[in-house]
GUBAGU-680920 format. One record per residue (C-alpha): z, y, x. Coordinates in pm, whole numbers, padded with zeros to 5 digits, always signed. Layout:
% GUBAGU-680920
ZYX ...
***
This chain:
% GUBAGU-680920
-04054+01473-00056 -03934+01142-00201 -04226+01009-00407 -04441+00701-00438 -04573+00425-00661 -04333+00170-00813 -04375-00090-01085 -04157-00024-01390 -04056-00307-01624 -04155-00222-01980 -04006-00417-02271 -04180-00413-02611 -04003-00665-02832 -04035-01008-02669 -04313-00885-02437 -04220-00776-02085 -04483-00620-01860 -04488-00439-01526 -04654-00099-01535 -04745+00104-01227 -04587+00450-01228 -04580+00741-00984 -04214+00837-00917 -04107+01181-00789 -03748+01295-00706 -03643+01637-00842 -03371+01754-00603 -03266+02051-00822 -03161+01831-01118 -03105+01498-00935 -03360+01338-01169 -03623+01077-01083 -03941+01166-01278 -04215+00912-01337 -04586+00965-01419 -04874+00730-01484 -05063+00857-01179 -04995+01100-00897 -05246+01348-01045 -05066+01383-01383 -04889+01709-01460 -04648+01602-01735 -04396+01321-01670 -04362+01025-01903 -03984+01031-01858 -03697+01085-01617 -03389+00903-01484 -03062+01094-01433 -02923+00983-01095 -02610+01200-01088 -02404+00936-01274 -02623+00631-01206 -02551+00322-00995 -02792+00107-00799 -02808-00269-00766 -03034-00524-00603 -02992-00888-00702 -03141-01176-00509 -03229-01372-00822 -03451-01091-00957 -03713-01147-00686 -03831-00963-00379 -03856-00587-00408 -03684-00570-00750 -03388-00335-00798 -03206-00170-01087 -03091+00184-01168 -02806+00177-01419 -02735+00495-01618 -02465+00522-01888 -02737+00488-02157 -03001+00257-02009 -03092+00016-01728 -03424+00077-01545 -03575-00218-01358 -03816-00119-01080 -04017-00316-00827 -04143-00202-00486 -04438-00350-00297 -04212-00498-00030 -03849-00556+00060 -03864-00273+00317 -03992-00030+00055 -03717-00138-00185 -03442-00077+00076 -03601+00259+00163 -03597+00370-00202 -03235+00253-00250 -03115+00424+00067 -03298+00750-00006 -03182+00763-00371 -02827+00695-00264 -02849+00967+00002 -03005+01224-00235 -02744+01151-00503 -02461+01194-00248 -02616+01523-00129 -02649+01651-00486 -02287+01556-00575 -02154+01728-00262 -02356+02042-00344 -02223+02045-00701 -01862+02001-00583 -01892+02288-00334 -02069+02536-00567 -02004+02553-00944 -02282+02539-01194 -02474+02864-01214 -02378+02982-00865 -02653+03157-00675 -02534+02999-00353 -02659+02662-00467 -03009+02797-00517 -03017+03003-00201 -02867+02735+00022 -03104+02684+00319 -03275+02354+00358 -03122+02312+00702 -02772+02298+00552 -02870+02026+00310 -03046+01836+00588 -02737+01854+00808 -02521+01707+00531 -02783+01440+00480 -02762+01353+00849 -02384+01338+00830 -02421+01094+00540 -02657+00880+00750 -02408+00871+01035 -02131+00756+00800 -02343+00479+00652 -02496+00344+00975 -02222+00084+01000 -02292-00042+00648 -02667+00004+00590 -02885+00086+00895 -03162+00345+00828 -03482+00189+00695 -03812+00296+00847 -04027+00499+00607 -04311+00283+00463 -04582+00555+00472 -04835+00331+00300 -04623+00323-00018 -04399+00631-00008 -04460+01002+00048 -04735+01255-00014 -04986+01043+00174 -04943+00770-00085 -05055+01019-00353 -05404+01034-00199 -05436+00656-00214 -05562+00491-00535 -05299+00378-00782 -05216+00004-00785 -05437-00176-01036 -05309-00386-01325 -05471-00694-01476 -05636-00495-01758 -05742-00136-01779 -05536-00065-02092 -05214-00226-01976 -05101+00072-01767 -05137+00324-02053 -04807+00433-02212 -04833+00403-02591 -04487+00556-02630 -04609+00892-02502 -04961+00942-02647 -04955+01322-02633 -04843+01323-02274 -05127+01080-02192 -05379+01309-02363 -05248+01616-02180 -05257+01443-01842 -05606+01302-01909 -05745+01641-02012 -05585+01791-01703 -05748+01527-01481 -06086+01583-01653 -06072+01956-01604 -05953+01915-01243 -05796+02260-01229 -05467+02417-01334 -05636+02743-01437 -05733+02601-01776 -05371+02543-01871 -05283+02909-01919 -04937+03042-01970 -04848+02792-02242 -04920+02493-02016 -05156+02319-02267 -05527+02315-02345 -05448+02189-02695 -05159+02293-02909 -04922+01994-02933 -04615+02189-03035 -04617+02043-03384 -04599+01692-03252 -04338+01776-02993 -04118+01940-03248 -04143+01640-03482 -04128+01326-03267 -04092+01090-03562 -04290+00766-03578 -04643+00858-03700 -04784+00710-04017 -05113+00522-04040 -05330+00835-04062 -05161+00987-03758 -05208+00658-03567 -05576+00665-03649 -05602+01023-03527 -05414+00931-03208 -05650+00636-03147 -05954+00857-03204 -05815+01118-02967 -05748+00854-02705 -06101+00716-02740 -06244+01067-02698 -06025+01129-02394 -06118+00795-02237 -06487+00868-02286 -06458+01215-02136 -06252+01077-01853 -06511+00804-01785 -06792+01061-01777 -06612+01298-01540 -06369+01086-01335 -06603+01047-01043 -06680+01414-00990 -06380+01652-00969 -06136+01445-00765 -06378+01243-00550 -06475+01506-00292 -06111+01604-00256 -06007+01245-00188 -06298+01198+00053 -06204+01514+00235 -05852+01376+00291 -05984+01064+00464 -06091+01123+00820 -06202+00766+00898 -06543+00662+00750 -06406+00316+00677 -06133+00471+00467 -06393+00673+00277 -06593+00358+00208 -06282+00182+00082 -06201+00475-00145 -06556+00471-00286 -06538+00097-00343 -06209+00140-00521 -06361+00414-00737 -06653+00185-00822 -06415-00093-00928 -06215+00152-01139 -06526+00287-01307 -06654-00065-01371 -06331-00163-01543 -06337+00153-01751 -06701+00089-01850 -06607-00261-01967 -06321-00130-02173 -06542+00144-02320 -06808-00114-02418 -06546-00314-02603 -06431-00002-02781 -06791+00091-02871 -06852-00254-03024 -06538-00226-03234 -06637+00125-03343 -06992+00005-03436 -06850-00266-03661 -06608-00025-03825 -06892+00226-03868 -07120-00029-04036 -06846-00130-04278 -06775+00235-04355 -07145+00312-04410 -07184+00014-04642 -06882+00126-04841 -07021+00478-04843 -07360+00364-04982 -07192+00168-05261 -06966+00461-05345 -07268+00695-05343 -07460+00468-05579 -07160+00457-05809 -07127+00834-05804 -07501+00908-05848 -07546+00672-06142 -07666+00877-06441 -07535+00660-06719 -07227+00453-06785 -07439+00139-06808 -07551+00175-06449 -07198+00232-06335 -07082-00068-06538 -07351-00275-06375 -07228-00169-06031 -06875-00264-06128 -06993-00603-06253 -07182-00650-05929 -06860-00583-05740 -06670-00826-05960 -06929-01093-05892 -06900-01026-05521 -06522-01057-05545 -06551-01385-05738 -06799-01516-05482 -06570-01421-05199 -06274-01578-05381 -06460-01907-05423 -06564-01900-05060 -06204-01832-04963 -06084-02127-05172 -06344-02351-05011 -06232-02237-04670 -05870-02301-04766 -05960-02653-04877 -06150-02710-04558 -05853-02579-04363 -05618-02826-04537 -05856-03114-04463 -05878-03011-04101 -05499-02987-04082 -05467-03340-04219 -05722-03465-03968 -05535-03282-03696 -05207-03441-03804 -05364-03787-03793 -05505-03719-03451 -05169-03588-03331 -05003-03911-03447 -05269-04114-03275 -05224-03911-02956 -04848-03960-02976 -04894-04336-03009 -05128-04332-02711 -04876-04128-02511 -04602-04377-02592 -04830-04661-02487 -04916-04480-02162 -04547-04411-02100 -04472-04782-02146 -04747-04872-01902 -04618-04614-01653 -04267-04755-01676 -04398-05104-01612 -04601-04974-01320 -04296-04789-01185 -04085-05105-01208 -04352-05300-01023 -04368-05029-00755 -03991-05039-00714 -04006-05417-00667 -04284-05373-00411 -04088-05101-00227 -03774-05316-00224 -03964-05611-00082 -04134-05385+00171 -03803-05235+00284 -03648-05580+00307 -03936-05697+00522 -03911-05382+00740 -03540-05440+00791 -03599-05797+00893 -03870-05703+01141 -03731-05375+01283 -03446-05328+01530 -03120-05239+01350 -03042-04953+01596 -03387-04797+01553 -03358-04830+01177 -03027-04633+01173 -03181-04342+01367 -03514-04330+01184 -03585-04037+00953 -03902-04022+00757 -04134-03728+00811 -04114-03637+00447 -03733-03617+00451 -03739-03407+00767 -03993-03169+00613 -03781-03126+00299 -03474-03053+00505 -03656-02794+00712 -03789-02634+00395 -03439-02620+00245 -03308-02466+00567 -03573-02196+00552 -03486-02121+00190 -03118-02100+00279 -03195-01861+00565 -03392-01639+00329 -03104-01641+00082 -02856-01554+00359 -03071-01259+00471 -03101-01138+00113 -02726-01166+00056 -02658-00983+00382 -02881-00697+00271 -02714-00690-00068 -02372-00697+00097 -02463-00404+00324 -02583-00203+00026 -02271-00281-00177 -02052-00192+00123 -02217+00146+00141 -02146+00197-00231 -01784+00090-00182 -01758+00330+00112 -01874+00616-00108 -01632+00525-00386 -01347+00498-00133 -01424+00842+00004 -01429+00988-00346 -01101+00816-00433 -00939+00942-00111 -01054+01297-00184 -00919+01282-00540 -00587+01135-00418 -00547+01412-00160 -00619+01677-00421 -00370+01521-00660 -00106+01505-00386 -00162+01871-00299 -00130+01970-00666 +00190+01766-00708 +00342+01928-00399 +00245+02272-00527 +00393+02192-00868 +00717+02068-00705 +00743+02389-00500 +00690+02601-00811 +00950+02401-01003 +01200+02439-00718 +01138+02813-00705 +01175+02837-01082 +01505+02646-01069 +01630+02883-00801 +01536+03187-01009 +01711+03047-01316 +02017+02961-01108 +02028+03313-00964 +01990+03456-01315 +02283+03250-01441 +02487+03344-01133 +02426+03711-01206 +02538+03655-01564 +02855+03489-01438 +02928+03780-01204 +02874+04020-01493 +03103+03808-01709 +03380+03843-01454 +03324+04220-01454 +03323+04253-01835 +03662+04434-01855 +03520+04719-01649 +03194+04753-01844 +03126+04968-02152 +03151+04784-02483 +02774+04786-02542 +02706+04639-02197 +02981+04381-02239 +02834+04273-02574 +02488+04242-02414 +02629+04023-02134 +02806+03797-02386 +02483+03760-02586 +02285+03673-02273 +02544+03413-02170 +02547+03262-02518 +02167+03246-02517 +02165+03080-02174 +02418+02819-02283 +02234+02738-02607 +01894+02720-02441 +01719+02399-02549 +01494+02252-02285 +01321+02027-02533 +01190+02316-02743 +01064+02490-02433 +00885+02176-02321 +00716+02139-02660 +00581+02492-02633 +00412+02391-02309 +00536+02653-02062 +00857+02494-01927 +00789+02337-01587 +01143+02277-01465 +01331+02143-01763 +01660+01987-01664 +01685+01653-01843 +02000+01589-02041 +02078+01257-01867 +01988+01105-01532 +01862+00753-01458 +02207+00595-01510 +02299+00791-01823 +02522+01060-01665 +02503+01405-01819 +02329+01647-01584 +02505+01944-01748 +02863+01844-01845 +02981+01967-02183 +03286+02175-02093 +03489+02356-02352 +03537+02671-02142 +03224+02888-02141 +03279+02987-01777 +03275+02622-01676 +02967+02560-01892 +02784+02834-01707 +02889+02692-01370 +02775+02344-01476 +02434+02474-01572 +02400+02668-01245 +02494+02355-01056 +02238+02139-01244 +01959+02386-01165 +02059+02405-00799 +02066+02025-00770 +01722+01998-00925 +01591+02268-00693 +01726+02084-00388 +01578+01757-00507 +01236+01912-00563 +01235+02080-00221 +01331+01758-00045 +01103+01534-00251 +00807+01531-00010 +00994+01609+00310 +01289+01367+00282 +01280+01148-00027 +00924+01021+00002 +00953+00911+00371 +01290+00752+00291 +01137+00564-00004 +00852+00448+00218 +01101+00314+00472 +01286+00126+00197 +00960-00017+00065 +00886-00159+00409 +01223-00339+00424 +01175-00707+00353 +01463-00953+00369 +01797-00777+00409 +02006-00847+00718 +02290-00648+00884 +02153-00405+01144 +02193-00050+01271 +01870+00051+01099 +01989-00083+00763 +02321+00098+00810 +02136+00426+00870 +01916+00369+00565 +02215+00296+00341 +02394+00610+00461 +02085+00816+00371 +02099+00679+00018 +01936+00385-00157 +01650+00467-00398 +01707+00377-00761 +01449+00097-00757 +01622-00075-00459 +01992-00002-00531 +02057-00300-00757 +01906-00548-00509 +02101-00405-00213 +02433-00399-00401 +02390-00760-00507 +02319-00856-00146 +02628-00670-00017 +02858-00831-00275 +02715-01180-00217 +02783-01149+00160 +03157-01102+00106 +03222-01290-00221 +03123-01650-00270 +03030-01683-00635 +03214-01982-00774 +02994-02148-01038 +03119-02103-01395 +03427-01917-01269 +03356-01603-01469 +03283-01797-01788 +03605-01992-01747 +03801-01666-01716 +03636-01534-02035 +03734-01848-02224 +04090-01809-02099 +04103-01444-02212 +03985-01549-02560 +04242-01825-02595 +04538-01632-02447 +04608-01260-02474 +04681-01094-02141 +04973-00850-02116 +04734-00579-01989 +04504-00617-02290 +04664-00327-02476 +04635-00091-02178 +04271-00192-02129 +04192-00108-02491 +04356+00233-02447 +04152+00310-02132 +03812+00198-02263 +03741+00517-02469 +03850+00731-02169 +03603+00567-01928 +03312+00783-01801 +03309+01015-02099 +03017+01207-01944 +02794+00897-01955 +02598+00813-02269 +02654+00437-02220 +03034+00478-02254 +03074+00798-02456 +03088+00619-02793 +03307+00326-02900 +02991+00156-03028 +02808+00183-02693 +02660-00148-02581 +02839-00143-02242 +03189-00110-02387 +03218-00484-02477 +03085-00582-02134 +03341-00357-01963 +03621-00508-02173 +03521-00862-02071 +03495-00770-01701 +03843-00612-01695 +04003-00901-01884 +03838-01155-01654 +03965-00966-01346 +04319-00947-01487 +04321-01328-01513 +04146-01367-01177 +04405-01157-00988 +04745-01195-01160 +04922-01003-00881 +04743-00684-00984 +04639-00770-01338 +04514-00430-01445 +04563-00085-01298 +04438+00245-01429 +04128+00329-01228 +03981-00020-01227 +03801+00063-01552 +03598+00335-01377 +03515+00113-01078 +03391-00162-01311 +03194+00087-01522 +02996+00216-01222 +02925-00142-01114 +02798-00219-01465 +02567+00082-01469 +02396-00021-01146 +02408-00402-01156 +02364-00429-01539 +02479-00793-01540 +02849-00818-01627 +02916-01119-01401 +02766-00930-01103 +02983-00631-01195 +03290-00858-01203 +03223-00984-00848 +03156-00627-00731 +03501-00527-00863 +03654-00826-00682 +03482-00720-00359 +03617-00363-00385 +03977-00457-00470 +04020-00764-00251 +03789-00694+00047 +03733-00322+00088 +04065-00176-00017 +04387-00267+00167 +04641-00496+00007 +04878-00342-00251 +04633-00054-00313 +04646-00117-00689 +04996-00268-00709 +05276-00128-00922 +05415+00083-00638 +05073+00201-00513 +05234+00206-00169 +04908+00170+00026 +04749+00451-00174 +05037+00679-00073 +04993+00571+00290 +04626+00671+00280 +04721+01018+00158 +04944+01069+00464 +04669+00938+00693 +04421+01176+00531 +04653+01472+00590 +04664+01380+00958 +04285+01372+00979 +04261+01698+00786 +04494+01867+01036 +04287+01737+01328 +03936+01804+01192 +04002+02123+00987 +04310+02293+01133 +04236+02637+00982 +04210+02495+00632 +04525+02285+00670 +04717+02587+00793 +04591+02779+00489 +04722+02502+00260 +05061+02501+00433 +05084+02878+00408 +05047+02866+00029 +05234+02530-00005 +04935+02338-00138 +04979+01960-00160 +04622+01824-00131 +04733+01473-00228 +04760+01596-00586 +04381+01641-00574 +04272+01366-00332 +04489+01081-00461 +04248+01013-00746 +03949+01040-00506 +04076+00744-00303 +04194+00541-00603 +03856+00540-00784 +03619+00621-00493 +03526+00971-00622 +03427+00855-00973 +03447+01151-01218 +03480+01385-00918 +03126+01410-00776 +02796+01446-00956 +02622+01114-01016 +02351+01153-00752 +02599+01222-00470 +02853+00973-00611 +02610+00681-00592 +02513+00771-00233 +02883+00763-00141 +02916+00424-00310 +02613+00290-00119 +02785+00349+00214 +03132+00260+00076 +03027-00089-00037 +02861-00158+00300 +03113-00003+00546 +03447+00013+00367 +03722+00269+00304 +03652+00477+00615 +03356+00618+00420 +03601+00761+00164 +03793+00939+00442 +03474+01080+00591 +03340+01212+00262 +03681+01355+00164 +03689+01552+00491 +03323+01653+00441 +03400+01790+00092 +03669+02020+00230 +03442+02122+00520 +03158+02195+00272 +03380+02441+00078 +03608+02555+00362 +03499+02918+00366 +03530+02953-00011 +03885+02814-00005 +03989+03037+00285 +03887+03345+00083 +04140+03258-00194 +04493+03388-00127 +04681+03273-00433 +04826+02924-00471 +04752+02906-00844 +04390+03011-00791 +04358+02759-00507 +04478+02478-00736 +04239+02592-01009 +03949+02599-00762 +04036+02254-00623 +04027+02108-00975 +03650+02150-01007 +03518+02247-00662 +03372+01898-00602 +03142+01960-00896 +03000+02264-00717 +02857+02053-00432 +02483+02058-00488 +02324+01951-00158 +02389+01581-00107 +02193+01574+00221 +02408+01847+00370 +02728+01667+00262 +02604+01342+00419 +02525+01515+00751 +02872+01669+00757 +03037+01333+00687 +02852+01127+00947 +02726+01380+01206 +02905+01717+01214 +03263+01586+01203 +03354+01374+01501 +03363+01016+01371 +03676+00808+01401 +03671+00429+01450 +03818+00183+01205 +04076+00080+01465 +04225+00432+01463 +04242+00421+01083 +04427+00089+01087 +04678+00218+01346 +04750+00530+01142 +04796+00324+00828 +05039+00091+01004 +05245+00382+01141 +05268+00569+00812 +05342+00250+00619 +05647+00186+00835 +05761+00545+00780 +05704+00522+00406 +05883+00188+00374 +06176+00331+00569 +06187+00632+00337 +06166+00409+00030 +06447+00191+00168 +06658+00501+00229 +06587+00619-00124 +06691+00279-00258 +07015+00302-00067 +07080+00654-00197 +07000+00535-00547 +07231+00236-00515 +07510+00455-00378 +07461+00702-00664 +07471+00425-00923 +07785+00280-00763 +07950+00621-00757 +07876+00679-01123 +08008+00336-01207 +08334+00405-01025 +08379+00738-01198 +08343+00568-01530 +08209+00711-01855 
***
């Protein structure tokens, strides 16, 4: 059992006193109860330790520590530093044990009550093992803690009445009566000899009559206690002591206690005698007044009282006058004393000045007589003693701070363990929530897929079933995620826009396409949720560990895997700055030129602005805040590169750069990097000759990597360049969903145009089986128009592009481009010749 005597700091207004209390730990409630003595039955109060913190400050003194609860701070003092550390360590251990028990078993569980003591002890030992590094176990001070300390006499205070708690008079009376009786049998089932229920039910501050009754009750209890304190408990205490010397000491202590109580009782008796005499005198006068037969006698008594009052008033006035005279005399004496003090201070200052002169002359003489080397190494004994004393004080302070540091480290260790446990629980709940959301998205996607299949089969269904299918489709398309979220049961709501403002569910006019778009959005969200903990979180951790960016194989692998949103802007700026030297004030100079002179491409730019990224909220309206920035970027580029000026497609490249980089000057240099560094020359010229060359090169690669699919296209006379030409011209903008598009752009900006070839091949490989199942050229063209929007797994597409398909080096790409360019130029030259011959022939024939 954790119990023992401690001094508790009591504060009554400006008065602060230490009172000895017997403290006992209640392990069922995690409360620390305190009594006046170890023999009391009712506690004076309790301290809730379940939410309390402990602190020991060096400046408070040795053995002093604090227990801080949310409502109050209790200051306690042990008999020694060892006892203080024992109490702190044991309270900390018991609190930890109680909190662990509560976390394992809910409130009201029978397992908590029936848990064997051995289990609790084992957890306690585990706690000790964890804290040995911070706070080594303190040896139990048996003389001050434990059941043995209960048999020892309570620590004595300076006065006998100081240790009595005036805040709890009824508890004091109950405990005193219990100690007088010396047996629990007198307490009965109600637990009281006297009935104090009225006072316990109404704990208001008593009035004067109640205070008098309390004082009388206390006096009666003290007297009974004094008469019987030596008899009931003395043989029991003597029987506990085996050593005769201990018995003698106990008897001596009892004698001292009884002597102090006798003194206090004598003082109380004297006060009661005086009060009794005054009351008797008042009673006699009142009796005379009441027994007087006639009004004259009563009038005489009243006159006698008036004369007494007048006499007392005159005596009081005389005393007041005497008091004033004494105060005046005292004031005069105080002035005289002050003058004497000033005179003494003056004499002391003169004496001090003379002593300083004497010391200076003495030191001067000592310096003249002593050896200079000995004088430099001489330290007076007094100085050495002071230094040693200061060193000892500093050592004591260091030891105290070390102890405090160990205790605080143990507290920090506990808090860290709690925080770690909470973080692990939160992580587990988040993972579970993500799995449930992914499963919910899959179920919704399957539901919408079933609706789509039923929609295709509507002509073969009865009219009632067909109407039901149409209603279900209409309901699915008009489903509002916001309303569901407000009702509190939607866990997997698909947001309307992503981080960059792209619509997650495109607003198609055809209901079939709307249904496909919604299915695709749910599938993408499901894939993202499933890969959140497995792929995305480790990838984000790897990006967070990347410091200064520098070209390397590891960085290349990270960029191919996709750059997280919070790092994409920084990486893109770094890539652009490596290849484009930002000329100071160049962009501003181009803007001034565009304002002063209208560019020929200005009209075409204005026509293309409303048609740029219509599925993005930042460009969907003519009043969007990014529209003016896009206009300035395109005009500045048209003046920067007069050979190209402006070409349709540049608006979408610049728009994506603006969405990620946000700053329009950075977007301008990103556009310059794409057009002038990444893409081959003449890619955006009037003839678009290099773009046509890339289409022929892509067909070659498609025949080599996917021969079955290419043969299928040739069988149904499908020209894939009608679909892929725009992919290459704008780097898949408006073709892929935003999440996959930005991953393609990450690798494209870092590696170049070979990334476009790889992803174009990967897109056809991703949907190869679906295309091979279509055996109609018109249906194939219709499928190819939107099949890129059906790609939902960006990780799978990336693995196909860089791992599954055999990679091809940039050298091979350059050779193929050179070969097909020569062929194309020869064909164009032949066409020019045919055209010239045709024109000449028409001219010769005449009109």
